[in-house]
N, C-alpha and C positions, 0 to 999 in steps of 0.2 A: 699299412699295406698288407694285404693277405695274398698268399700264394698257395694254390691247391693243385697238387699233381692229379692229372686226369688219367694219364697213362705213363708207363715207365719203360716200355720195351723198344728196342731198336729193330729195324727191318720189317717185322710183322708182329702183330699182337699175340700174346699168350692167350690161351682159351678164356673167353668171357671178359677179356680186358682190352686195352688200347695201346697204341704206340705212344712214344714220348710226347706229352703235351701238358700244358699248364694253364690254369685259370688264374689271372692276376686281377685284383680288385682294390680300388681305393676310392673313397668318397663317392661310393655308389656307381663308379665307372668300372665296367667289366671288360677285360680283353682276354681273348683266347690266344695262347702262344702255340702255334702249329695246330694242324687239323688233319691228322693222318687216320689210319685205319682203326675203326672202333671208337674214335674220339667223340663223334656227334651223339651217339647213344650214351656214352659214359658221362659227358659233361652235363647232361640233363639231371643227373643226380645232385647237382650243386647249383644250377641256375636254370631258369626258363630260357629257351633259345632266344625269345624276343627281347630278353634283358641283356643280351650281348651287345656291347657298344662298338666293338671292333674285333678284328682278327688280324694277327700278324704272323707271317710265314717266313721261316728262315731260309728254305730252299725248296726245290720242286721234286724231290724224291717222294715216291708214293707214301712212305711211312710218315710224311709230314703234310701231304696235301690230299690224300685219298678220299677224305670225307668232305672236301670242299663242294663237290657236286651235289651231295645230298643236303648239305647246309644251304645251298642255293635253292633247292626244292622246298626246304622248310621255310626259307624267307619268302619264296613265291606264294606258298599257301598262306603264310602270315599276312602278306600284303593283301591277298584276296579277301581275307577275313577282316582286314583293316585292324589287325593287331600289331603290325609293324608299320610305323609311320614314315620312316625314311629308309633309303637304301643302306644296307650294312656295308661298311667300309672294310676291305681286305687289303692290308698293307704287305707288300712284298717287293723284291728287287725286280727290275725289268731287263736284266741281262739276257734272259730267255724270253723274248717277246711273245712267242707262241704260247707259252705257259702263262705268262703274265696276262695276256689278253683274255684267257679263260676265266679270270677272276671277276670280270664284269659280265653280268648275266641278266638280261631282260629288265633292267632297271631295278632289280631287287638287291643285287650286290654290285659294288663298284670297286675295281682294283685301283689302288693308289701306290705309286712307285716310291720306294725308299732308296736312299743312296748312302753308301758307307761314309761319305765325306760330310753328311748333313745331320743335323739334330732334328728329330721329329717331335713336335709338340702333340702329344696324344693324351687326351683327357687331362688327368692331373700330373702326368709324367713328362719328363724330358727323356727321349729314347735316343741313344747313340749306338753305332754299329761298328763291327770289326770283321773284315773278311777272314774267313777261316781257311784251313787246308782240308779240302774235301774233293772228291772226284767231280763235283759240280759246284758252281758258285754258291756260296752259303754265307750267311751273316750271323755272327754272334750279336746279342742284344744286351744293352745296359739300360735298365729302367731306374730313374731317380726322381724322387719327390720328397720335399721337406727334409732333405739331407739324408734320406734313407735310400739304399740302392740294392737291387737284385740284378745279377748277371746270369744270362743263359748262354752257355758256350755254343749251343746248337751242335752240329756234327763237325768234328775237327780232329786232326792229328795235333800233336804238340806244336805250338807256335809261340815264340818268345813274345810277340806283340800282345798276346792275350794276358800276360802278366800285368802290364800297365793298364790295359783295358779293364781288368778285373780289380784294380787296386782299391783296397779298402771296402769292398762290397760287404754289406751286412749278410747277404746270402749269395753264395755261388752255386749255381745249378750246372753241374758239369757232366758232360757225357763220359761214360766209362765203359765202353763196349768191348774192350779187349782184356783178355787175360795176358799176363806179363809175357808169356812165351810167344805171343803173336805180335809184339812190338817189332816193327820193321818188316813184318811179313804181310799183315793186313793193313792197308793204308787208309787214311782219312778218318781215323778214330784214335781215342786215347785209352789208356789203361787206367786201372785204379791208382797206381803209384803216380802216374802223370797228372791225374786229376788232383791228387793230394799235393803234389809239387806245385801245381798252379795255385791252389788255395794258400799254401804256405808262403810262396814267394810274393803273392799279391796282397797278403795280409787280410784275406777274407775271414770274416768272423764265424761263418758256418758253411759247411759243404754238404750239398745234396748230390748223390750219384744217380744218374738216369741214363736212358738209352741203353738198357741192359741187354746182354745176350740171353737167349733161351736155353743155352746148353752149358754144361760144366757146373761147377760148384760156386755159386755166386758169392759165398762168403769169402772166397779167395780175393775177389775184387775189393770188397770192403776192407779186408785186412791189409791189402796192398796200399790202399788209400791212407789207412791209419799209420802205415810205416813212414809216410813222407809228410804227413800233416798232423800238427800238434793240437788242432782245434777240434770242434765238434763236427762229426761226420756221420752220415747214415745214408742208406738207400732212400730215395724219395718214396714216401708212403702214399699210395693212391687214396685220395679223399681226406688226407690229413691237412689241416690248415696251419701254415707256417706264417707267423706274424713278425713283421719287422717294422 
């Protein structure tokens, strides 16, 4: 299984970069996890758009869905040129029907509903979900194949249930948008120490920090994560391939 960070920022992209998104690949099947601002241009550094087999969306905030519209235009052009043979499936929850219905577009993309209580068979993976704590309904995702697992927390404040959900992950990709002084002040997000605590308590083998703020001294977040997690931890590096 290969995981490539496409963007690492929360809220909006830093200059010339993208908001938090990842390309995950196994056995030739490619899935884009979230598709926010700047993602569509950035992902083409690592795959042709027509080679995407699926997109999965954690929630409908703009930094996770802003580029869905231009992805749909790309798919439409690809279909017209007969380079895309089937509609591209975009998986997301349907708790917000207005936003969910936008995922289906002119037969070139098709929205498919996911449920927290169900397991999604997606290419080579079994994907399970956990509702997070965020201002809008949001789902963390756990991808498993051949006994190997990667967990994406998506956007969330600390939630005890995420410990069991992340149990034994080979790679935990955790949001860490907060500096420690903002815990309890800014809701819906975790700090570096909380991301580290989640990795430590769940027994995750490696921790990647993502959904980063554009302000402050980022190294404080990394050091906070190291203070609560004894394993390998780093900021997700755009374009780096993580193998599990």
